[in-house]
C-alpha positions in Angstrom: -34.8 14.6 4.1 -36.3 16.3 7.1 -34.1 14.2 9.2 -31.0 14.9 7.4 -31.6 18.7 7.4 -32.0 18.7 11.5 -29.0 16.4 11.7 -26.9 18.8 9.7 -28.3 21.8 11.8 -27.5 19.9 15.1 -23.6 19.4 13.8 -23.4 22.9 13.2 -24.3 23.8 16.6 -22.0 21.5 18.2 -19.2 22.9 16.1 -20.0 26.3 17.3 -20.1 25.1 21.1 -16.7 23.4 20.2 -15.2 26.5 18.9 -16.2 28.2 22.3 -15.0 25.6 24.7 -18.3 24.7 25.9 -17.9 21.2 24.7 -15.1 19.3 23.2 -15.5 17.0 20.3 -13.6 14.1 19.8 -10.8 13.0 17.5 -13.0 10.5 16.0 -15.6 13.4 15.0 -12.8 15.7 13.8 -11.5 12.9 11.4 -15.2 12.5 10.1 -15.3 16.0 9.4 -12.1 15.6 7.2 -13.9 13.1 5.0 -12.4 9.9 6.8 -14.3 7.0 8.0 -13.7 5.2 11.5 -13.6 1.7 11.4 -12.9 -1.1 13.8 -9.5 -3.0 13.3 -11.6 -6.1 13.5 -12.7 -5.3 9.9 -9.4 -4.7 8.6 -8.7 -6.2 4.9 -5.6 -6.7 2.7 -5.2 -3.7 0.7 -7.0 -1.1 2.9 -5.6 2.2 3.4 -5.5 3.7 6.9 -4.7 7.2 7.9 -2.4 6.8 11.2 0.2 8.9 12.7 -0.1 11.8 10.0 0.7 9.0 7.1 -1.3 7.1 4.7 -0.8 3.2 5.3 -1.9 0.3 3.2 -2.7 -3.1 5.1 -0.4 -5.9 3.9 -1.1 -8.6 6.3 -3.1 -8.9 9.5 -3.9 -11.6 12.1 -6.3 -11.5 14.9 -4.7 -12.9 18.1 -6.8 -14.3 21.0 -4.3 -15.3 23.7 -5.2 -17.8 26.6 -4.6 -14.8 29.1 -5.2 -11.1 28.4 -6.9 -9.0 25.8 -7.2 -10.1 22.2 -5.2 -7.9 19.7 -4.6 -7.6 16.1 -1.1 -7.8 14.6 -0.6 -6.2 11.3 2.1 -5.4 8.9 1.5 -1.8 7.2 3.0 -0.1 4.0 3.3 3.4 3.8 1.6 4.6 0.7 4.0 7.3 -0.3 7.4 6.0 1.0 7.0 2.4 0.6 8.4 2.0 4.4 7.0 -1.5 5.8 6.2 -1.6 9.6 4.6 -4.0 11.9 2.2 -2.3 14.3 -0.5 -4.1 16.8 -3.7 -3.0 17.7 -6.3 -3.4 20.5 -9.2 -5.6 19.3 -12.0 -3.4 18.7 -9.8 -0.3 18.3 -11.1 2.4 15.7 -8.7 3.7 13.1 -9.3 6.1 10.4 -10.0 4.9 6.8 -8.5 7.1 4.1 -10.6 8.1 1.4 -8.5 7.5 -1.6 -9.4 7.9 -5.6 -7.8 5.0 -7.5 -7.1 5.4 -11.1 -6.3 2.4 -13.2 -3.4 3.3 -15.6 -0.9 1.9 -17.8 2.7 2.6 -17.7 3.8 3.6 -21.1 7.7 4.7 -21.0 10.3 6.8 -19.2 10.9 10.4 -20.4 14.1 11.8 -18.9 13.3 11.6 -15.3 9.5 11.2 -15.4 7.2 8.2 -16.1 4.5 8.5 -18.4 1.1 7.0 -17.5 -2.1 6.7 -19.2 -5.6 6.5 -17.8 -7.2 3.5 -19.0 -10.7 5.3 -19.0 -9.9 8.8 -20.2 -6.7 8.2 -22.2 -5.4 11.1 -20.6 -1.6 10.9 -19.9 0.3 12.0 -16.6 3.8 12.5 -15.9 5.0 11.0 -12.7 8.0 11.4 -10.9 10.2 8.6 -9.1 9.2 10.2 -5.8 5.3 9.8 -6.5 5.7 6.3 -7.7 7.5 5.1 -4.6 9.4 1.9 -3.9 7.5 -0.1 -6.3 9.3 1.7 -9.2 11.9 -1.0 -9.2 9.3 -3.7 -10.4 7.9 -1.1 -13.0 7.7 -2.4 -16.6 6.4 -1.1 -19.8 2.9 -1.6 -20.5 2.3 -2.7 -16.7 -1.2 -2.0 -15.4 -1.1 -0.1 -12.2 -3.4 1.7 -9.8 -2.4 5.4 -9.2 -3.7 6.7 -5.8 -5.0 10.3 -5.4 -5.7 12.0 -1.8 -7.0 15.4 -1.3 -6.4 15.9 -5.2 -2.7 15.0 -5.4 -1.0 11.9 -6.4 0.4 9.9 -3.4 1.5 6.8 -4.8 1.1 4.0 -7.3 0.1 0.5 -6.6 1.5 -2.3 -8.5 0.2 -5.7 -8.9 0.7 -7.7 -5.7 2.8 -10.4 -8.0 4.9 -9.8 -11.0 6.8 -12.0 -13.4 10.0 -11.0 -14.2 13.1 -12.4 -16.0 16.6 -12.9 -14.1 19.3 -11.2 -15.8 22.1 -11.5 -13.5 22.8 -14.2 -10.7 26.0 -16.2 -9.5 25.9 -19.8 -11.0 25.1 -22.4 -8.6 27.7 -24.4 -7.1 27.5 -28.2 -6.9 25.7 -29.2 -3.9 24.1 -26.0 -3.1 20.6 -26.7 -4.5 20.4 -29.9 -2.4 21.3 -27.9 0.7 18.8 -25.1 0.2 19.5 -21.4 0.9 19.3 -18.1 -1.3 21.5 -16.2 -3.5 21.0 -12.5 -4.9 19.3 -12.2 -8.4 19.2 -8.8 -10.5 15.8 -8.6 -12.5 15.2 -7.0 -15.7 13.8 -3.8 -13.9 16.8 -3.6 -11.7 15.5 -5.0 -8.7 17.5 -7.2 -6.6 15.8 -10.1 -4.8 17.0 -13.5 -3.0 16.4 -16.6 -4.9 16.9 -20.1 -4.4 20.4 -21.5 -5.7 18.7 -23.5 -8.8 17.3 -20.1 -10.1 19.5 -19.2 -13.3 19.8 -16.3 -15.7 17.0 -16.2 -18.0 14.5 -17.8 -15.5 11.3 -15.9 -15.0 10.3 -15.8 -11.4 7.1 -14.6 -9.5 7.9 -11.6 -6.9 5.7 -10.4 -4.1 5.9 -6.5 -4.8 4.9 -5.6 -1.1 7.4 -7.8 0.7 10.1 -7.9 -2.1 10.2 -11.7 -1.8 10.6 -14.6 -4.3 7.6 -16.6 -4.6 8.4 -19.4 -7.3 9.5 -20.0 -10.8 6.9 -18.7 -13.4 
C-alpha cells in the first residue's frame, strides 16, 4: 500500500513537469492515463479490441510472419466496431498498440419497434432500444431471440457483436443450371434476414446455411 501511495505521488509530479514542458510524457503514458492498456502485437488474439487511428477495431484474423530476410511482422485483418468496415493492417513484430477497455453486456434481441431494435439485458432484464447505426453492419444477420454482445465504451453504446457464425435460411437464390454444380462457382443468395451472400450452385431455396458474420462468407450447409 505504501508503495502504491508513493508511486501515485510520483506520477503526479511527472504530470506537473509535463504541463510546464520540463519533461515530455510519451503517447504510451497518455493512453495509459485514459484507461487503455498497451500490449504487444505479438499477443494479439481473435476478438481483441484495439484503439487505433482514433477508432475501435476488433481483431478478426492475424498471422505472425518471419521472412527469410528482413524483420518479422504481424499481418492482421481488423473490423471497425462502430462502422463494420474491415481493413488489413501490418504491424512490426513487438509493436505496442492500445487495448480498448470495453464493457460487454450479453443481451437478447427481442423485436423491432419502428426504426429501433429492442434488446434485453440477460442479467438485469433491462430493455434498451438501439438504432441501426449503433448495431452496425451486423444488423443484416440479426434475428429475433438471437443472443448478442452489446459493446459499451466510456458509457456509450458503440456496437453490437453478433455470434461469429449464424445459421439462416435461404429465401431466394437462382436455380442451378445443369452442369453448374459440377463446375463449382457461386451465385447470390438472399437470406431470411435480408442479407445477401455468395453460395455454391448446389444451394437451393429453403436450405439453411452457416455464414461467417465477420467476413460475410458462406461456410457450409447446416
